[in-house]
C-alpha positions as CSV (number, residue, x, y, z in Angstrom):
1,M,148.5,68.5,152.2
2,S,148.0,67.8,155.8
3,Q,147.0,71.5,156.5
4,T,144.2,71.4,154.0
5,P,141.5,69.8,156.2
6,A,142.4,72.3,159.0
7,L,142.0,75.2,156.7
8,D,138.7,73.9,155.3
9,T,137.4,73.4,158.9
10,K,138.4,76.9,159.9
11,K,136.8,78.4,156.7
12,S,133.6,76.4,157.4
13,M,133.5,77.6,161.0
14,S,134.0,81.2,159.7
15,W,131.0,80.9,157.4
16,N,129.0,79.3,160.2
17,K,129.7,82.3,162.4
18,K,128.8,84.7,159.7
19,W,125.5,82.9,159.0
20,I,124.6,82.8,162.7
21,S,125.4,86.6,163.0
22,F,123.3,87.3,159.9
23,C,120.3,85.2,161.2
24,T,120.5,86.8,164.6
25,I,120.3,90.4,163.2
26,L,117.5,89.3,160.7
27,L,115.5,87.7,163.5
28,K,115.8,90.8,165.6
29,E,114.5,92.9,162.7
30,V,111.6,90.5,162.0
31,R,110.6,90.4,165.6
32,R,110.7,94.2,165.8
33,I,108.5,94.5,162.7
34,L,106.0,92.0,164.0
35,R,106.0,93.4,167.6
36,I,104.9,96.8,166.4
37,W,102.8,95.6,163.5
38,P,100.2,98.4,164.0
39,Q,102.9,100.9,163.0
40,T,104.8,98.7,160.4
41,L,102.1,96.6,158.6
42,L,98.7,98.2,159.2
43,P,99.2,101.9,158.0
44,P,100.3,100.9,154.4
45,V,97.3,98.6,154.1
46,I,94.9,101.4,155.1
47,T,96.7,103.9,152.8
48,M,96.6,101.6,149.8
49,S,93.0,100.7,150.4
50,L,92.2,104.5,150.2
51,Y,94.1,104.7,146.9
52,F,92.1,101.8,145.5
53,V,88.8,103.4,146.5
54,I,89.5,106.9,145.5
55,F,91.7,106.5,142.4
56,G,90.6,103.1,141.3
57,K,86.8,103.2,141.9
58,M,85.9,106.8,141.9
59,I,88.3,108.3,139.4
60,G,88.9,105.0,137.6
61,S,85.2,104.8,136.6
62,R,85.6,108.0,134.7
63,V,89.0,107.2,133.2
64,G,87.9,103.9,131.8
65,E,90.9,102.1,130.4
66,M,94.6,102.8,130.3
67,G,97.3,100.7,128.7
68,G,94.5,98.5,127.3
69,V,93.3,97.4,130.8
70,P,90.8,98.8,133.3
71,Y,92.3,101.7,135.2
72,M,92.0,99.9,138.5
73,Q,94.0,97.0,137.2
74,F,96.5,99.4,135.7
75,I,97.3,101.2,138.9
76,V,97.6,98.2,141.2
77,P,101.2,97.2,140.2
78,G,102.3,100.8,140.7
79,L,100.7,101.0,144.1
80,I,102.2,97.7,145.2
81,M,105.6,98.9,144.0
82,M,105.1,102.2,145.8
83,S,104.4,100.3,149.1
84,I,107.5,98.2,148.6
85,I,109.7,101.2,148.0
86,T,108.5,103.2,151.0
87,N,108.4,100.4,153.5
88,S,111.8,98.8,152.6
89,Y,113.4,102.2,152.8
90,S,111.7,103.3,156.1
91,N,112.3,100.1,157.9
92,V,116.1,100.1,157.5
93,V,116.6,103.9,157.9
94,S,114.6,103.9,161.2
95,S,116.0,100.7,162.6
96,F,119.7,101.4,161.9
97,F,119.5,105.1,163.0
98,S,117.8,104.0,166.2
99,A,120.8,101.6,166.8
100,K,123.1,104.5,166.0
101,F,121.3,106.9,168.2
102,T,121.4,104.6,171.2
103,A,125.1,103.7,170.4
104,S,124.2,100.0,170.4
105,I,125.6,99.7,166.9
106,E,129.0,100.5,168.3
107,E,129.0,97.3,170.3
108,L,128.1,95.4,167.2
109,L,130.9,97.0,165.2
110,V,133.6,96.2,167.8
111,S,132.5,92.6,168.0
112,P,134.0,90.0,165.6
113,V,130.8,90.1,163.6
114,S,131.4,90.4,159.8
115,K,130.5,93.8,158.3
116,H,128.7,91.9,155.5
117,A,126.6,90.1,158.0
118,I,125.6,93.3,159.7
119,L,124.8,95.0,156.4
120,M,122.8,92.1,155.0
121,G,121.0,91.5,158.3
122,Y,119.6,95.0,158.3
123,V,118.9,95.0,154.6
124,S,117.1,91.6,154.8
125,G,114.9,93.1,157.5
126,G,113.9,95.8,155.0
127,I,113.3,93.1,152.4
128,F,111.1,91.2,154.7
129,R,108.9,94.2,155.5
130,G,108.8,95.2,151.8
131,L,107.7,91.7,150.7
132,A,105.3,91.3,153.6
133,I,103.6,94.6,152.7
134,A,103.5,93.6,149.0
135,V,101.7,90.4,149.8
136,I,99.2,92.1,152.1
137,V,98.5,94.9,149.6
138,S,98.1,92.3,146.8
139,I,95.5,90.4,148.9
140,V,93.6,93.7,149.5
141,A,93.8,94.5,145.8
142,L,92.0,91.2,145.0
143,F,88.9,92.7,146.6
144,F,88.9,95.4,144.0
145,T,90.1,93.8,140.8
146,Q,91.6,90.7,139.3
147,L,95.3,90.1,139.3
148,G,97.5,87.6,137.5
149,I,101.2,87.1,136.7
150,E,102.2,87.3,133.1
151,H,105.9,86.9,133.6
152,L,106.9,85.3,136.9
153,F,110.7,85.9,136.6
154,V,110.3,89.6,135.8
155,T,107.9,90.0,138.7
156,M,110.0,88.3,141.3
157,F,113.2,89.9,140.1
158,T,111.7,93.4,140.2
159,V,110.1,92.9,143.6
160,L,113.3,91.5,145.2
161,G,115.6,93.9,143.4
162,T,113.6,97.0,144.4
163,S,113.4,95.8,148.0
164,I,117.2,95.3,148.1
165,L,117.9,98.7,146.4
166,F,115.7,100.8,148.7
167,S,116.8,98.9,151.8
168,L,120.4,99.8,150.9
169,G,119.2,103.4,150.3
170,G,117.7,103.5,153.7
171,F,120.9,102.2,155.3
172,I,123.0,104.9,153.5
173,N,120.6,107.6,154.7
174,A,120.8,106.3,158.3
175,V,124.6,106.4,158.2
176,F,124.6,110.0,157.1
177,A,121.7,111.2,159.3
178,R,122.6,113.2,162.4
179,S,119.1,113.5,163.8
180,F,115.7,112.0,163.4
181,D,114.7,114.9,161.2
182,D,117.4,113.9,158.7
183,I,115.8,110.5,158.1
184,S,112.6,112.1,156.8
185,I,114.3,114.4,154.3
186,V,114.8,111.9,151.6
187,P,111.4,110.2,151.8
188,S,109.6,113.6,151.8
189,F,111.6,115.5,149.2
190,V,113.0,112.7,147.0
191,L,111.1,109.4,147.2
192,T,107.6,110.9,147.3
193,P,107.9,113.2,144.3
194,L,109.8,110.5,142.2
195,T,107.1,107.9,143.1
196,Y,104.1,110.0,142.2
197,L,105.9,111.0,138.9
198,G,107.0,107.4,138.3
199,G,104.0,106.3,136.2
200,V,102.0,104.8,139.1
201,F,98.8,106.6,138.1
202,Y,99.3,107.2,134.4
203,S,100.9,105.8,131.3
204,M,103.8,107.7,129.7
205,E,101.9,107.6,126.4
206,N,99.6,110.2,127.9
207,L,102.5,112.7,128.2
208,S,103.9,115.0,125.6
209,P,107.2,113.9,124.0
210,F,109.1,116.5,126.2
211,W,107.7,115.1,129.5
212,Q,108.2,111.5,128.3
213,N,111.9,112.3,127.9
214,I,112.0,114.0,131.3
215,S,110.3,111.0,132.9
216,L,113.0,108.7,131.6
217,L,115.4,110.3,134.1
218,N,113.2,109.1,136.9
219,P,114.6,105.6,138.1
220,I,111.3,104.7,139.7
221,V,109.7,104.8,136.2
222,Y,111.7,101.7,135.3
223,M,110.8,99.8,138.4
224,V,107.1,100.5,138.2
225,N,107.0,99.6,134.5
226,S,109.1,96.5,135.0
227,F,106.7,95.3,137.7
228,R,103.6,96.2,135.6
229,Y,105.0,94.2,132.8
230,G,105.4,91.2,135.0
231,I,101.8,91.5,136.2
232,L,100.0,92.8,133.1
233,G,102.4,92.3,130.3
234,Y,102.4,96.0,129.6
235,S,105.3,98.5,129.9
236,D,106.2,102.0,128.7
237,V,110.0,101.2,128.7
238,N,112.3,98.4,127.8
239,V,112.0,95.8,130.6
240,W,115.5,94.4,130.2
241,Y,117.0,97.8,130.5
242,S,114.9,98.3,133.6
243,M,116.1,95.0,135.2
244,G,119.7,95.8,134.3
245,A,119.4,99.2,135.9
246,I,118.0,97.7,139.1
247,F,120.8,95.2,139.3
248,A,123.5,97.8,138.7
249,F,122.1,100.2,141.3
250,C,121.9,97.4,143.8
251,V,125.6,96.6,143.3
252,I,126.6,100.3,143.5
253,F,124.5,100.9,146.6
254,Y,125.9,97.8,148.3
255,V,129.5,98.9,147.7
256,I,128.8,102.4,149.1
257,A,126.9,101.0,152.2
258,Y,129.7,98.5,152.9
259,R,132.4,101.1,152.6
260,L,130.5,103.5,155.0
261,L,130.0,100.7,157.5
262,S,133.6,99.6,157.3
263,N,135.0,103.1,157.7
264,G,132.7,103.9,160.5
265,S,133.3,107.6,160.1
266,R,129.6,108.6,160.4
267,I,128.4,105.9,162.7
268,R,128.9,108.0,165.8
269,L,126.6,111.0,166.4
């Protein structure tokens, strides 16, 4: 019985060290994002504003309504989700690969810092950037249309889950990448096509049955529709299946990322 307080104190100190390590890495990531804000925060706002003007105003005036709401209002949730996906992913893949390229990550790995703290520190940086961009884009969208939240829990879960998922995806890409060219392959040839075909600009009801079934194989369809349901109360797919899929992929990606980090086999270039 006399050893219990000592064990509790040691465990408490261990958690304190992990928390300090996590906060240090997260703070570094946040400072990096804010320091180079013309590269991290400004471009997505300009890009989304062009989408609002071209697709929402010019094309939207001809489309009229989609999903029972004005076209501008219909595409806003998809554009916000698209900005979350691209920015969460790009933040982690570029940050971790830069640390890998300069070999500074090796110093962190040989230190007594927990691998969970390292992984969650980088992932949380991606979450911060994704959520920051989501807030900024939402504010910009208010100049073009009205926005509300029909289902708060679904909205928050989808935003946070998507940020975590693609931050983990960016981490995995950075671990496997051998050059700066490698970190652009997935965004260019995987994320961009899946996002544009993920129901951002159209409802699946407008597709033929064959293409509706094909679209169901696209994971981004579920994220876009889940978020659209949270904002507008409209979805082409079952929202609970979408949320379950997001959670399951987050767990799978976390396990993969942690194993890669622990093994360290691809950390060195």
